[in-house]
C-alpha positions as CSV (number, residue, x, y, z in Angstrom):
1,M,-16.9,13.1,22.2
2,Y,-17.6,9.7,20.5
3,V,-15.2,10.6,17.8
4,Y,-12.8,11.8,20.0
5,I,-12.7,8.1,21.8
6,A,-13.0,6.2,18.3
7,I,-9.8,8.8,16.8
8,A,-7.4,7.8,19.9
9,A,-8.2,3.8,19.3
10,Y,-7.4,4.5,16.0
11,F,-3.7,5.7,16.3
12,V,-3.3,3.3,19.2
13,V,-3.8,0.6,17.2
14,L,-1.4,2.0,14.8
15,F,1.2,2.8,17.1
16,L,0.5,-0.5,18.5
17,T,1.2,-1.7,14.7
18,L,4.4,0.2,14.0
19,R,6.2,-0.9,16.7
20,D,5.4,-4.8,16.3
21,I,7.2,-3.8,12.7
22,R,10.5,-2.6,13.6
23,I,10.5,-5.6,16.3
24,Y,9.7,-7.3,13.0
25,R,12.8,-6.5,10.8
26,R,15.2,-6.1,13.7
27,T,14.2,-9.3,14.8
28,S,12.5,-11.7,12.1
29,F,10.4,-13.2,15.0
30,E,6.9,-14.5,12.7
31,S,4.9,-14.3,15.5
32,Y,5.8,-10.3,15.5
33,R,4.9,-10.6,11.4
34,K,1.7,-11.8,12.8
35,G,1.3,-9.4,15.0
36,A,1.9,-6.1,12.9
37,M,-0.7,-8.6,10.2
38,K,-3.7,-8.5,12.4
39,G,-3.0,-5.0,13.5
40,I,-3.6,-3.8,9.8
41,A,-6.7,-5.5,9.3
42,A,-7.5,-4.2,13.5
43,S,-6.6,-0.3,12.3
44,T,-8.7,-1.0,9.3
45,I,-11.6,-2.0,10.8
46,V,-11.2,0.9,13.4
47,L,-10.9,3.1,10.5
48,L,-13.5,2.1,9.2
49,G,-15.6,2.4,13.1
50,A,-14.4,6.5,13.7
51,V,-15.7,7.6,10.3
52,I,-19.1,6.0,11.0
53,T,-19.1,7.1,14.5
54,P,-20.2,10.7,13.1
55,L,-23.6,9.4,11.7
56,N,-24.0,6.7,14.1
57,P,-22.2,6.7,17.0
58,N,-22.7,3.7,17.9
59,I,-22.7,0.5,15.3
60,G,-19.3,3.1,14.9
61,L,-18.0,2.3,18.4
62,L,-19.2,-1.3,17.8
63,L,-16.9,-1.7,15.3
64,V,-14.0,0.4,17.2
65,L,-14.8,-2.4,19.2
66,I,-14.2,-4.9,17.4
67,G,-10.9,-4.0,15.8
68,M,-9.5,-3.7,19.4
69,F,-10.5,-7.5,20.5
70,L,-9.2,-8.4,16.4
71,N,-5.4,-6.3,17.6
72,K,-4.6,-9.1,20.7
73,K,-2.5,-10.1,19.5
74,G,-1.1,-13.1,21.6
75,T,2.3,-14.9,23.5
76,R,5.5,-13.5,21.8
77,E,9.1,-14.3,21.8
78,K,11.1,-12.0,24.8
79,V,13.0,-9.7,23.1
80,F,13.5,-7.3,25.9
81,N,16.7,-7.7,28.6
82,D,17.8,-4.6,30.1
83,A,14.9,-2.3,27.9
84,T,13.1,0.7,30.1
85,A,9.6,1.1,29.7
86,T,10.1,4.0,27.1
87,E,12.4,1.5,25.0
88,R,10.2,-1.3,25.0
89,M,7.2,1.3,24.1
90,M,9.7,2.0,20.7
91,G,10.5,-1.2,20.0
92,K,13.9,-0.8,21.2
93,T,15.1,-4.3,21.4
94,D,18.0,-6.1,23.1
95,L,17.8,-9.2,20.2
96,Q,19.6,-8.4,16.4
97,Q,18.2,-10.7,13.5
């Protein structure tokens, strides 16, 4: 069961990182580049935790938790004006370069 939690957390961090990359490529806002860089580091830590979880669930999930906390993005510029929830989830922005 713990392995599934760790794998789900990895895919969440990876999805948010890819979303930040897409928004950065469309808008060139620096905060989204920094968010993508943080996401790459956090996804590495979460993946390491997911690999360790079958061997030692306590340490593996601790690494997953640390990775999730490192994925905290901070303040961002407003890039969505009239986007629906699905468009926001996929990273479609109203602003272009």
